[in-house]
N, CA and C of each residue as an Amber inpcrd file, in Angstrom:
protein
   654
   2.8230000  -3.4380000 -13.4280000   2.6440000  -2.1000000 -13.2020000
   3.3900000  -1.5510000 -11.8560000   2.7960000  -2.2440000 -10.7680000
   3.3380000  -1.7690000  -9.3560000   4.8810000  -2.2040000  -9.2020000
   5.2360000  -3.2750000  -9.8480000   6.6160000  -3.6670000  -9.6300000
   7.4030000  -2.7790000 -10.2730000   7.1570000  -1.8370000 -11.1230000
   8.0280000  -0.8580000 -11.6960000   8.4610000   0.2420000 -10.5270000
   7.7640000   0.1980000  -9.7110000   8.0610000   1.3720000  -8.5620000
   8.6720000   0.6430000  -7.2560000   8.9100000  -0.5700000  -7.2740000
   9.4870000  -1.3300000  -6.1500000  10.7950000  -1.8670000  -6.4740000
  11.7700000  -2.0880000  -5.5130000  13.1020000  -2.4770000  -5.8330000
  13.0780000  -4.0490000  -6.1110000  14.1100000  -4.4060000  -6.8450000
  14.1200000  -5.7600000  -7.5000000  13.9650000  -6.9030000  -6.4760000
  14.3010000  -6.6120000  -5.1510000  14.1150000  -7.7550000  -4.1070000
  12.5910000  -7.9820000  -3.6620000  11.8010000  -7.0370000  -4.1980000
  10.4940000  -7.2500000  -3.8270000   9.6890000  -7.8290000  -5.0930000
   8.7630000  -8.8660000  -4.8150000   8.0830000  -9.5610000  -5.8250000
   6.7390000  -8.9870000  -5.7840000   6.0650000  -8.5450000  -6.9480000
   4.7520000  -8.0970000  -6.8640000   3.8670000  -8.9400000  -8.0320000
   2.5780000  -8.9100000  -7.7180000   1.5140000  -9.6950000  -8.6440000
   0.3650000  -8.7370000  -8.5340000  -0.2740000  -8.5700000  -9.7460000
  -1.3650000  -7.6150000  -9.6920000  -2.4260000  -8.3430000 -10.5360000
  -3.7800000  -7.8630000 -10.5700000  -4.8200000  -8.1860000 -11.5040000
  -5.6950000  -7.0860000 -11.6830000  -6.0760000  -7.0980000 -12.9080000
  -7.0140000  -5.9720000 -13.2540000  -8.5880000  -6.4080000 -13.4060000
  -8.6090000  -7.7520000 -13.0540000 -10.0520000  -8.1780000 -12.9520000
  -9.9440000  -9.3260000 -11.9590000 -11.1880000  -9.8220000 -11.4820000
 -11.2990000 -10.8590000 -10.6140000 -11.4080000 -12.1310000 -11.3140000
 -10.4380000 -13.0470000 -11.3900000 -10.4860000 -14.4130000 -12.1160000
 -11.5570000 -15.2440000 -11.3940000 -12.3690000 -16.0140000 -12.2290000
 -13.3730000 -16.8990000 -11.6520000 -12.6300000 -18.0630000 -10.8960000
 -13.3620000 -18.6070000  -9.9460000 -13.2070000 -19.9000000  -9.3490000
 -11.8850000 -19.9550000  -8.6200000 -11.4290000 -18.7300000  -8.0610000
 -10.2670000 -18.7750000  -7.1840000 -10.5780000 -19.3000000  -5.8120000
  -9.7900000 -20.4220000  -5.4900000 -10.0970000 -21.1080000  -4.1010000
  -9.5020000 -20.2110000  -2.9670000 -10.3500000 -20.3910000  -1.8870000
  -9.8980000 -19.8870000  -0.5830000  -9.5470000 -21.0490000   0.3500000
  -8.5500000 -20.7780000   1.3330000  -8.5670000 -21.7900000   2.3590000
  -9.7320000 -21.5970000   3.2460000 -10.0550000 -22.6520000   3.9390000
 -11.2290000 -22.6740000   4.7860000 -11.4450000 -21.3790000   5.8020000
 -10.1190000 -21.2790000   6.3110000  -9.9700000 -20.1010000   7.3850000
 -10.3630000 -18.7940000   6.5720000  -9.8270000 -18.7030000   5.5150000
 -10.1430000 -17.3050000   4.6490000 -11.5430000 -17.1370000   4.3250000
 -12.1810000 -18.2380000   3.8460000 -13.5680000 -18.2460000   3.4940000
 -14.4020000 -17.8450000   4.6440000 -13.9210000 -18.4710000   5.8620000
 -14.8500000 -18.0100000   7.0580000 -14.5170000 -16.5190000   7.4780000
 -13.5530000 -15.9830000   7.0940000 -13.2320000 -14.5660000   7.4910000
 -14.1110000 -13.6500000   6.5910000 -14.5260000 -14.0300000   5.4530000
 -15.5730000 -13.1190000   4.7320000 -16.8530000 -13.7110000   4.3150000
 -17.2480000 -14.7310000   5.1200000 -18.4170000 -15.6240000   5.0160000
 -19.6320000 -14.5220000   5.0470000 -19.5640000 -13.5300000   5.8140000
 -20.6880000 -12.6030000   5.9750000 -20.5660000 -11.2190000   5.2040000
 -19.4640000 -11.0900000   4.4710000 -19.1090000  -9.9950000   3.6450000
 -20.0420000 -10.0400000   2.3980000 -20.1840000  -8.7520000   1.7430000
 -20.8970000  -8.4890000   0.7330000 -20.0460000  -9.0770000  -0.5130000
 -20.6670000  -9.2670000  -1.8130000 -19.8760000  -9.9250000  -2.8620000
 -18.6160000  -9.1740000  -3.1820000 -18.7800000  -7.8290000  -3.2890000
 -17.5460000  -6.9510000  -3.6750000 -16.4470000  -7.1840000  -2.7200000
 -16.7780000  -7.1870000  -1.4150000 -15.5670000  -7.4010000  -0.4880000
 -15.0030000  -8.7870000  -0.6400000 -15.8200000  -9.7900000  -0.9730000
 -15.2920000 -11.2460000  -1.0530000 -14.4070000 -11.2770000  -2.3100000
 -14.7640000 -10.5300000  -3.4090000 -14.2140000 -10.6550000  -4.5460000
 -12.6490000 -10.0410000  -4.3790000 -12.6180000  -8.8000000  -3.7830000
 -11.3270000  -8.0680000  -3.7050000 -10.4370000  -8.8560000  -2.7120000
 -11.2170000  -9.4920000  -1.6830000 -10.3840000 -10.1710000  -0.6360000
  -9.6470000 -11.4900000  -1.3460000 -10.4480000 -12.1750000  -2.1720000
 -10.1000000 -13.3210000  -2.8050000  -8.9920000 -13.0490000  -3.6780000
  -9.2720000 -12.0700000  -4.6800000  -8.1780000 -11.8620000  -5.6510000
  -6.8490000 -11.2220000  -5.1450000  -6.9150000 -10.4780000  -4.1530000
  -5.8050000  -9.9850000  -3.3420000  -4.9120000 -11.1490000  -2.9550000
  -5.4910000 -12.2270000  -2.3740000  -4.8800000 -13.3240000  -2.0060000
  -4.4400000 -14.2880000  -3.1620000  -5.1900000 -14.2440000  -4.2570000
  -4.5920000 -14.8830000  -5.3970000  -3.3220000 -14.2620000  -5.8520000
  -3.2750000 -12.9660000  -5.6200000  -1.9820000 -12.3490000  -6.1490000
  -0.8960000 -12.4520000  -5.2670000  -1.1380000 -12.5580000  -3.8120000
  -0.1240000 -12.8130000  -2.8150000   0.2390000 -14.1420000  -2.9240000
  -0.5680000 -15.1670000  -3.2070000   0.0620000 -16.6100000  -3.2860000
   0.8410000 -16.8190000  -4.6610000   0.6350000 -16.0270000  -5.5480000
   1.4530000 -16.0880000  -6.8390000   2.8270000 -15.3730000  -6.4850000
   2.8070000 -14.3610000  -5.6540000   4.0920000 -13.7710000  -5.2220000
   4.9060000 -14.6570000  -4.3210000   4.1030000 -15.3180000  -3.4040000
   4.7700000 -16.3240000  -2.5240000   5.3150000 -17.4150000  -3.2960000
   4.8150000 -17.9890000  -4.3340000   5.3470000 -18.8950000  -5.2270000
   6.6670000 -18.5450000  -5.8300000   6.6800000 -17.1550000  -6.3190000
   7.9930000 -16.6840000  -6.8470000   8.9780000 -16.7270000  -5.7820000
   8.7230000 -16.4490000  -4.6620000   9.6210000 -16.4170000  -3.4640000
  10.0370000 -18.0300000  -3.0390000   9.3180000 -18.9440000  -3.5970000
   9.7650000 -20.2460000  -3.2140000   8.9950000 -20.6620000  -1.9230000
   7.8630000 -20.0440000  -1.5810000   7.1140000 -20.2570000  -0.3880000
   5.9200000 -21.0790000  -0.7050000   5.5530000 -22.0050000  -0.0780000
   4.2360000 -22.8300000  -0.3610000   3.1190000 -21.9400000   0.0870000
   1.8050000 -22.2740000  -0.6970000   0.6300000 -21.4650000  -0.2920000
   0.2190000 -21.6260000   1.0080000  -0.2420000 -20.6350000   1.6690000
  -0.7390000 -20.7640000   3.0590000  -1.9550000 -19.7830000   3.1900000
  -2.8050000 -20.0860000   4.3370000  -3.7990000 -18.9990000   4.5630000
  -3.2270000 -17.6430000   4.7180000  -3.8710000 -16.6100000   4.3820000
  -3.3380000 -15.1910000   4.6540000  -4.5800000 -14.5220000   5.4120000
  -4.5650000 -14.4740000   6.6150000  -5.7460000 -14.1510000   7.3770000
  -5.4900000 -12.6680000   7.6990000  -6.5960000 -11.8460000   7.8370000
  -6.3640000 -10.4590000   8.5480000  -6.2680000 -10.5480000   9.8360000
  -5.2870000  -9.6520000  10.4450000  -5.0760000  -9.6620000  11.8330000
  -5.6580000  -8.4210000  12.3430000  -4.8520000  -7.7780000  13.2550000
  -5.2960000  -6.4210000  13.8710000  -5.5380000  -5.5190000  12.8470000
  -6.5250000  -4.7590000  12.9450000  -6.9050000  -3.7090000  11.8290000
  -6.8070000  -3.9740000  10.3990000  -7.1610000  -5.4140000  10.1480000
  -7.0450000  -5.8410000   8.8900000  -5.7590000  -6.2520000   8.2410000
  -4.6310000  -5.8170000   9.0240000  -3.2340000  -6.1820000   8.3770000
  -3.1400000  -7.6810000   8.1750000  -2.6460000  -8.0410000   6.9580000
  -2.3670000  -9.5000000   6.6450000  -1.2970000 -10.1330000   7.5220000
  -1.5400000 -11.5300000   7.9320000  -0.4980000 -12.1030000   8.4350000
   0.1980000 -13.0110000   7.5930000   1.5200000 -12.5980000   7.4220000
   2.2790000 -13.2640000   6.3570000   3.0520000 -14.4980000   7.0430000
   3.6220000 -15.4520000   6.1460000   4.3720000 -16.4370000   6.7140000
   5.5100000 -16.0980000   7.3680000   6.1800000 -16.7900000   8.2860000
   7.4920000 -16.5350000   8.9840000   8.4050000 -16.1080000   7.8620000
   9.3250000 -15.0310000   8.1210000  10.2260000 -14.6560000   7.2040000
   9.9160000 -13.7230000   6.0110000   8.5260000 -13.6460000   5.8610000
   8.0060000 -12.7270000   4.7720000   7.3400000 -11.3290000   5.2860000
   7.6510000 -10.3930000   4.5650000   6.9170000  -9.1340000   4.7540000
   6.2590000  -8.7130000   3.5960000   5.1130000  -7.8980000   3.5730000
   4.3020000  -7.7710000   2.4150000   3.2050000  -6.7170000   2.6920000
   2.4980000  -6.3390000   1.6180000   1.4410000  -5.6150000   1.6730000
   0.4940000  -5.8410000   0.5480000  -0.9530000  -5.6480000   0.5570000
  -1.7710000  -5.7890000  -0.3220000  -2.7010000  -4.5640000  -0.6040000
  -3.2760000  -4.3290000  -1.7180000  -3.9920000  -3.2740000  -1.9790000
  -5.1690000  -3.7640000  -2.9850000  -6.2600000  -2.9400000  -3.0370000
  -7.2930000  -3.1180000  -3.8870000  -8.2120000  -1.9620000  -4.0870000
  -8.6140000  -1.7460000  -5.2850000  -9.5180000  -0.6840000  -5.6090000
 -10.3650000  -1.1200000  -6.9580000 -11.2120000  -0.4410000  -7.3330000
 -12.0250000  -0.6950000  -8.5700000 -11.2160000  -1.0320000  -9.6830000
 -11.0710000  -2.3590000 -10.2500000 -10.3850000  -2.5540000 -11.3060000
  -9.0030000  -2.9050000 -11.0720000  -8.5930000  -3.0620000  -9.8840000
  -7.0590000  -3.4460000  -9.5910000  -6.8710000  -4.0870000  -8.2320000
  -6.2190000  -5.0440000  -8.3010000  -5.7330000  -5.7020000  -6.9600000
  -4.0710000  -6.0340000  -7.2100000  -3.5980000  -5.9210000  -5.9100000
  -2.0000000  -6.3710000  -6.0320000  -1.5240000  -6.7130000  -4.6930000
  -0.3070000  -7.4590000  -4.8020000   0.2720000  -7.8900000  -3.4220000
   1.8290000  -7.6360000  -3.8530000   2.5020000  -7.2390000  -2.7340000
   3.8510000  -6.9940000  -3.0430000   4.6950000  -7.7890000  -1.6990000
   5.6290000  -8.6130000  -1.9190000   6.1710000  -9.4310000  -0.8570000
   7.7340000  -9.5470000  -0.9870000   8.3870000  -9.7400000   0.1000000
   9.7600000  -9.8790000   0.0660000  10.1600000 -10.7590000   1.3090000
  11.3950000 -11.2370000   1.1930000  11.9160000 -11.8140000   2.5480000
  12.4960000 -10.7750000   3.4910000  12.1840000 -11.0670000   4.8340000
  12.5530000 -10.0960000   5.9790000  13.9450000  -9.8000000   5.9130000
  14.8500000 -10.7460000   5.4650000  16.3680000 -10.5610000   5.4010000
  16.5870000  -9.4190000   4.4700000  15.8910000  -9.1030000   3.4270000
  16.1320000  -8.0900000   2.5020000  15.4130000  -6.8360000   2.6270000
  14.0830000  -7.0080000   3.1540000  13.2010000  -5.7430000   3.3510000
  12.5950000  -5.6270000   4.7150000  12.7310000  -4.4150000   5.3810000
  12.2180000  -4.2550000   6.6850000  10.6280000  -4.1640000   6.6280000
  10.0220000  -3.4700000   5.6590000   8.6840000  -3.2790000   5.6540000
   8.3270000  -2.9140000   4.2190000   6.9440000  -3.1800000   3.8000000
   6.4530000  -2.8140000   2.4810000   5.1040000  -2.0710000   2.7460000
   4.7990000  -1.1170000   2.0360000   3.4840000  -0.5720000   2.0890000
   2.8420000  -0.1070000   0.6010000   1.9030000  -0.6170000   0.1680000
   1.4360000  -0.2500000  -1.2390000  -0.0140000   0.1410000  -1.1610000
  -0.4550000   0.8920000  -2.0560000  -1.8890000   1.3540000  -2.2430000
  -2.1580000   1.5490000  -3.6100000  -3.4810000   1.5150000  -4.1810000
  -3.8520000   1.8310000  -5.3260000  -5.1530000   2.5520000  -5.2510000
  -5.4220000   3.6740000  -6.0180000  -6.5910000   4.3820000  -5.9790000
  -6.9500000   4.8690000  -7.3240000  -8.1840000   5.1510000  -7.7570000
  -8.6710000   5.7190000  -8.8600000  -8.0530000   7.0550000  -9.0620000
  -7.5160000   7.4640000 -10.1710000  -7.0160000   8.7660000 -10.3440000
  -8.1600000   9.7620000 -10.5320000  -8.9030000  10.0290000  -9.4480000
  -9.9750000  10.8010000  -9.4370000  -9.9390000  11.7870000  -8.1300000
 -10.5860000  12.8450000  -8.1980000 -10.5760000  13.7000000  -7.0300000
 -11.2410000  13.0780000  -5.7580000 -10.6610000  13.4590000  -4.6900000
 -11.2400000  13.1050000  -3.3550000 -12.6020000  13.5160000  -3.1900000
 -13.5940000  12.8460000  -2.5690000 -14.8920000  13.4640000  -2.1570000
 -14.6080000  14.6780000  -1.3980000 -15.6250000  15.5680000  -1.5450000
 -15.7220000  16.9000000  -0.8590000 -15.3200000  16.6960000   0.7180000
 -14.5120000  17.4730000   1.1230000 -14.2250000  17.4700000   2.6410000
 -12.9640000  16.5970000   2.9730000 -12.6420000  15.5400000   2.2410000
 -11.7890000  14.5310000   2.4650000 -10.4610000  15.1250000   2.5640000
 -10.0180000  16.0130000   1.5890000  -8.6740000  16.4980000   1.5780000
  -8.3700000  17.2280000   2.9170000  -9.2200000  18.0580000   3.4940000
  -8.9300000  18.7260000   4.6700000  -8.8300000  17.8790000   5.8170000
  -9.3800000  16.6110000   5.8190000  -9.3730000  15.6930000   6.8990000
  -8.0520000  14.9780000   6.9220000  -7.5590000  14.7620000   5.7040000
  -6.3350000  13.8980000   5.5940000  -4.8150000  14.6660000   5.4260000
  -5.1200000  15.9450000   5.3500000  -3.7300000  16.7160000   5.0520000
  -3.4360000  17.8800000   5.9440000  -2.1320000  18.1310000   5.7900000
  -1.7060000  19.4120000   6.5140000  -1.7690000  20.6530000   5.7100000
  -1.7280000  21.6400000   6.2060000  -1.6830000  22.9870000   5.3760000
  -0.5280000  23.0310000   4.3910000   0.5510000  22.6750000   4.8020000
   1.8870000  22.5620000   3.7140000   1.5090000  21.7450000   2.6490000
   1.0560000  20.4220000   2.9910000   0.6270000  19.5390000   1.8900000
  -0.2770000  20.1230000   0.8430000  -1.3630000  20.7760000   1.3840000
  -2.4460000  21.5880000   0.5580000  -1.6580000  22.5000000  -0.2760000
  -0.8540000  23.2360000   0.3340000  -0.1720000  24.3020000  -0.4970000
   0.6660000  23.6130000  -1.7110000   1.2870000  22.5450000  -1.5190000
   2.1630000  21.8080000  -2.3860000   1.1730000  21.2460000  -3.4280000
   0.0530000  20.8440000  -3.0060000  -0.9230000  20.1600000  -4.0500000
  -1.4700000  21.3010000  -5.0170000  -1.6410000  22.4370000  -4.4650000
  -2.0730000  23.4510000  -5.3170000  -0.9730000  23.9340000  -6.4310000
   0.1890000  23.8540000  -6.0430000   1.3190000  24.0310000  -7.0650000
   1.4280000  23.0570000  -7.9750000   1.3700000  21.6770000  -7.5860000
   1.5700000  20.5560000  -8.5020000   0.2150000  20.6240000  -9.5290000
  -0.8520000  21.1850000  -9.0350000  -1.9940000  20.8720000  -9.7980000
  -1.8950000  21.9870000 -11.0450000  -1.2550000  23.0060000 -11.0030000
  -0.9620000  24.0380000 -11.9500000   0.0030000  23.3990000 -13.1370000
   0.9820000  22.5500000 -12.5370000   1.9720000  21.8220000 -13.5740000
   1.4630000  20.7250000 -14.3030000   0.4810000  20.0100000 -13.5940000
   0.0380000  18.5730000 -14.1870000  -1.3100000  18.4590000 -13.6470000
  -2.3260000  19.1050000 -14.3770000  -3.5490000  19.0760000 -14.0020000
  -4.3720000  17.7200000 -14.1870000  -3.7430000  17.0130000 -14.9590000
  -4.3270000  15.6540000 -15.1720000  -4.1840000  14.5750000 -14.0890000
  -3.3200000  14.8400000 -13.2480000  -3.1390000  14.0530000 -11.9860000
  -3.9030000  14.6410000 -10.8440000  -4.6820000  13.7150000 -10.2340000
  -5.5170000  14.2620000  -9.0230000  -4.6230000  14.0950000  -7.8260000
  -3.7120000  15.2420000  -7.5790000  -2.7340000  15.1310000  -6.5770000
  -3.3290000  14.8380000  -5.1990000  -4.5340000  15.2440000  -5.0250000
  -5.1440000  15.1320000  -3.6050000  -5.2550000  13.4730000  -3.4590000
  -5.8060000  12.7330000  -4.4360000  -5.8180000  11.3240000  -4.2840000
  -4.4600000  10.7810000  -4.3350000  -3.4750000  11.1330000  -4.9730000
  -2.1120000  10.7200000  -4.7300000  -1.5470000  10.8620000  -3.4310000
  -1.9170000  12.0390000  -2.7910000  -1.3910000  12.2210000  -1.3760000
  -2.2130000  11.2520000  -0.5400000  -3.4120000  11.0510000  -0.6480000
  -4.0680000  10.0960000   0.0550000  -3.4580000   8.7290000   0.0520000
  -3.1350000   8.2530000  -1.2080000  -2.5700000   7.0670000  -1.4410000
  -1.3330000   6.8040000  -0.8630000  -0.3350000   7.8610000  -1.0070000
   0.9270000   7.9070000  -0.2760000   0.7570000   7.7440000   1.0330000
  -0.1790000   8.4200000   1.7560000  -0.4320000   8.2660000   3.2990000
  -0.8300000   6.8850000   3.6550000  -1.7050000   6.2000000   2.8460000
  -2.1920000   4.9380000   2.9990000  -0.8670000   3.8980000   2.9830000
   0.0600000   4.2390000   1.8430000   1.1940000   3.3020000   1.9370000
   1.9970000   3.5150000   3.2550000   2.1770000   4.8110000   3.5660000
   2.9250000   4.9280000   4.8340000   2.3990000   4.1940000   5.9010000
   1.0260000   4.1770000   6.2730000   0.4270000   3.4040000   7.2130000
   0.7520000   2.0530000   7.1380000   0.6430000   1.5300000   5.8590000
   0.7960000   0.0900000   5.6910000   2.2600000  -0.4110000   6.1660000
   3.2110000   0.5880000   5.9090000   4.5350000   0.2960000   6.0900000
   4.8350000   0.4130000   7.6100000   4.2110000   1.5230000   8.2220000
   4.3120000   1.7940000   9.6390000   3.7210000   0.6020000  10.5320000
   2.4800000   0.3970000  10.2500000   1.6840000  -0.4500000  11.1570000
   2.4020000  -1.8770000  11.6190000   2.9660000  -2.6770000  10.6650000
   3.5900000  -4.0230000  10.9540000   4.7840000  -3.7780000  11.9270000
   5.4620000  -2.6160000  12.1040000   6.5320000  -2.4060000  12.6770000
   6.2220000  -1.8470000  14.1740000   5.0160000  -1.2900000  14.3410000
   4.5750000  -0.5760000  15.5260000   3.3610000  -1.2680000  16.2170000
   2.4810000  -1.8170000  15.2210000   1.2180000  -2.3250000  15.8270000
   0.2430000  -1.0740000  16.4340000   0.6640000   0.0680000  16.0500000
  -0.2350000   1.1470000  16.4580000  -0.7780000   1.9500000  15.1920000
  -1.9370000   2.7540000  15.5030000  -2.4070000   3.6590000  14.6460000
  -1.5750000   4.6940000  14.2200000  -1.5580000   5.1770000  13.0610000
  -0.8670000   6.5450000  12.5840000  -1.9320000   7.3650000  11.9620000
  -2.1340000   8.4930000  12.6320000  -3.0220000   9.4220000  12.1370000
  -2.5490000  10.1800000  10.7310000  -3.4400000  10.5850000   9.8700000
  -3.0630000  11.1990000   8.6360000  -2.1840000  12.5250000   8.9630000
  -2.5950000  13.0390000  10.1730000  -1.8730000  14.4440000  10.5080000
  -0.4550000  14.0800000  11.0550000  -0.1690000  12.7850000  11.2210000
   1.1010000  12.3720000  11.8940000   2.2680000  12.1070000  10.8750000
   2.0550000  12.3350000   9.6970000   2.9410000  12.2070000   8.5250000
   2.9640000  13.4160000   7.6220000   4.0980000  14.0030000   7.4490000
   4.0340000  15.0910000   6.5420000   4.6450000  14.6300000   5.1950000
   3.8690000  14.6470000   3.9960000   4.3550000  13.8680000   2.9230000
   4.6730000  15.0640000   1.7140000   5.8560000  15.1200000   1.3990000
   6.3120000  15.8800000   0.3320000   6.4650000  15.0840000  -1.0900000
   5.8240000  15.6040000  -2.1490000   5.8490000  14.7650000  -3.3770000
   6.7690000  15.3970000  -4.3870000   7.4770000  14.5150000  -4.9970000
   8.7430000  15.1250000  -5.9260000   8.2330000  14.4770000  -7.3310000
   7.5460000  15.3080000  -8.1280000   7.1970000  14.8450000  -9.4730000
   8.4050000  14.7060000 -10.4460000   9.4850000  15.2620000 -10.1870000
  10.7560000  14.9920000 -10.9670000  11.2250000  13.7070000 -10.7670000
  11.1070000  13.1400000  -9.6290000  11.4950000  11.7380000  -9.2150000
  10.4420000  10.8370000  -9.1080000   9.2220000  11.3180000  -9.5650000
   8.1640000  10.4080000  -9.3080000   8.0780000   9.6780000  -7.9540000
   8.2870000  10.3510000  -6.9400000   8.6300000   9.9260000  -5.6480000
   7.9550000  10.7510000  -4.6040000   7.8900000  10.3100000  -3.3090000
   7.5970000  11.1500000  -2.2470000   8.2590000  10.6970000  -0.9230000
   8.3770000  11.6260000  -0.0630000   8.8990000  11.4060000   1.2240000
   7.9120000  11.7540000   2.4370000   7.8530000  10.8750000   3.1990000
   6.9770000  11.1070000   4.4110000   7.7790000  11.1660000   5.6670000
   7.6580000  12.4130000   6.2720000   8.3700000  12.7900000   7.5360000
   7.4310000  12.5790000   8.6010000   7.9040000  11.5220000   9.5230000
   6.9660000  11.2170000  10.6640000   6.9070000  12.3910000  11.5740000
   5.7090000  12.6190000  12.1190000   5.7690000  13.8040000  13.1670000
   5.4420000  13.2310000  14.5900000   5.7980000  11.8760000  14.7090000
   5.6850000  11.1710000  15.9470000   6.9300000  10.3070000  16.0290000
   7.3710000   9.8470000  17.0990000   8.4940000   8.8830000  17.1650000
   8.4390000   7.7950000  16.0920000   9.5110000   7.6140000  15.3920000
   9.3190000   6.5720000  14.4030000   9.5740000   4.9720000  14.9890000
   9.2510000   3.9340000  14.3370000   9.4310000   2.8100000  14.6540000
  10.9280000   2.4170000  14.8360000  11.3740000   1.6670000  15.7580000
  12.7180000   1.1480000  16.0240000  12.9810000  -0.3180000  15.5420000
  13.6790000  -0.5460000  14.6200000  13.9200000  -1.9630000  14.2040000
  15.5460000  -2.2510000  14.2470000  15.9290000  -3.2650000  14.9340000
  17.2780000  -3.5060000  15.1320000  18.1710000  -2.2890000  15.5410000
  17.6550000  -1.4480000  16.4330000  18.2160000  -0.2900000  16.9530000
  18.3560000   0.8550000  16.0840000  17.5290000   0.8120000  15.0730000
  17.6150000   1.9200000  13.9550000  16.0400000   2.6020000  14.1630000
  15.9210000   3.8180000  14.3440000  14.6650000   4.5090000  14.1300000
  14.5890000   5.1670000  12.9370000  13.3590000   4.7240000  12.4140000
  12.9440000   5.2960000  11.1110000  12.1880000   6.4030000  11.1390000
  12.6110000   7.6410000  11.0310000  11.9550000   8.7990000  11.0260000
  11.2860000   9.3110000   9.7460000  11.5600000   8.6310000   8.6360000
  11.0310000   8.9470000   7.1820000  10.8490000   7.7710000   6.4710000
   9.9210000   7.7000000   5.7080000   9.5970000   6.6350000   4.6770000
   9.6910000   7.3380000   3.2580000  10.4920000   6.8220000   2.4630000
  10.5720000   7.2180000   1.0100000   9.8600000   6.3170000   0.1350000
   9.1200000   6.6870000  -0.7680000   8.3300000   5.8380000  -1.8280000
   8.3870000   6.4190000  -3.2010000   7.6140000   5.7430000  -3.9700000
   7.3800000   6.0320000  -5.4750000   5.9710000   6.0190000  -5.8640000
   5.7980000   6.6300000  -6.9310000   4.3680000   6.5920000  -7.4380000
   4.5070000   6.4230000  -9.0300000   3.1670000   5.9440000  -9.3800000
   2.8730000   5.7610000 -10.7880000   1.4840000   6.2530000 -10.9860000
   1.2700000   6.9410000 -12.2340000  -0.1320000   7.3720000 -12.5250000
  -0.2100000   6.8430000 -13.9520000  -1.1990000   5.8230000 -14.0460000
  -1.3090000   5.2360000 -15.3340000  -2.7360000   4.4150000 -15.3810000
  -3.2840000   4.4560000 -16.5750000  -4.5160000   3.6430000 -16.8610000
  -5.6850000   4.0390000 -15.8770000  -5.7270000   5.3290000 -15.5940000
  -6.9140000   5.6500000 -14.5550000  -6.6370000   5.3850000 -13.1430000
  -5.4410000   4.9900000 -12.8310000  -5.0150000   4.5970000 -11.4750000
  -3.9100000   5.4080000 -10.9580000  -3.8350000   5.6700000  -9.6610000
  -2.7370000   6.0370000  -8.7940000  -2.0830000   4.9830000  -7.9700000
  -0.9500000   4.6760000  -8.1700000  -0.3220000   3.6220000  -7.3680000
   0.8070000   4.1750000  -6.5380000   1.1120000   3.8000000  -5.3720000
   2.1430000   4.1890000  -4.6110000   2.7300000   3.1100000  -3.8270000
   4.0140000   3.1670000  -3.5830000   4.6420000   1.9700000  -2.8690000
   5.7760000   2.4740000  -2.0510000   6.0590000   1.8110000  -1.0010000
   7.1860000   2.0050000   0.0450000   7.7860000   0.6530000   0.2630000
   9.1080000   0.6540000   0.0320000   9.8190000  -0.6650000   0.4440000
  11.1720000  -0.0890000   1.1590000  11.2840000  -0.4990000   2.4750000
  12.4020000  -0.1450000   3.2450000  13.3550000  -1.3070000   3.1340000
  14.5800000  -1.0820000   2.6280000  15.5390000  -2.1650000   2.5910000
  16.2380000  -2.2900000   3.7830000  16.8560000  -3.5270000   4.1230000
  17.4680000  -3.7280000   5.3110000  18.9240000  -3.0730000   5.1010000
């Protein structure tokens, strides 16, 4: 599913249920030893997906530990992103020589809880969502916006190591292209002398899920 909205150089693996008996490396098990069962399940299955993607890239399985702000620590030369929500887990990885950064997110295609939209959106974004809702009311565009901003953050953070507030990216959704563009309202990350002021992504709405993805190619 998510591989459909990522470029061919990105390898993605997903799961719609938690397979039983998936082993963790001791370091990983220690990281979630005190977590509730739900958290341990999503943590484990996301890593199950990530190791399947690593195998497809020819990389041996390794512990994938959470770093600062929970961002996964990938093997040298690998960039990637993971996501999980009820009924869905996924990981998307690529070689650093091919991709600068990746951000993926999955959410239920349901309305955001009351008050959340105002907290995560700009006025222009809310005006856009109102217009989109008239044309395609079966899509919960507020949730899609939230997911897009989560993908933006996951693409941003590995390049900067800094927090990006919801108000610091202006997201424009283009339903004709099933895509979105996030214009950064703060200085963008600089990689190899190039400043990235925008992140372009794609989305998919299917099976009760909203999935968004960003992959910045080298």
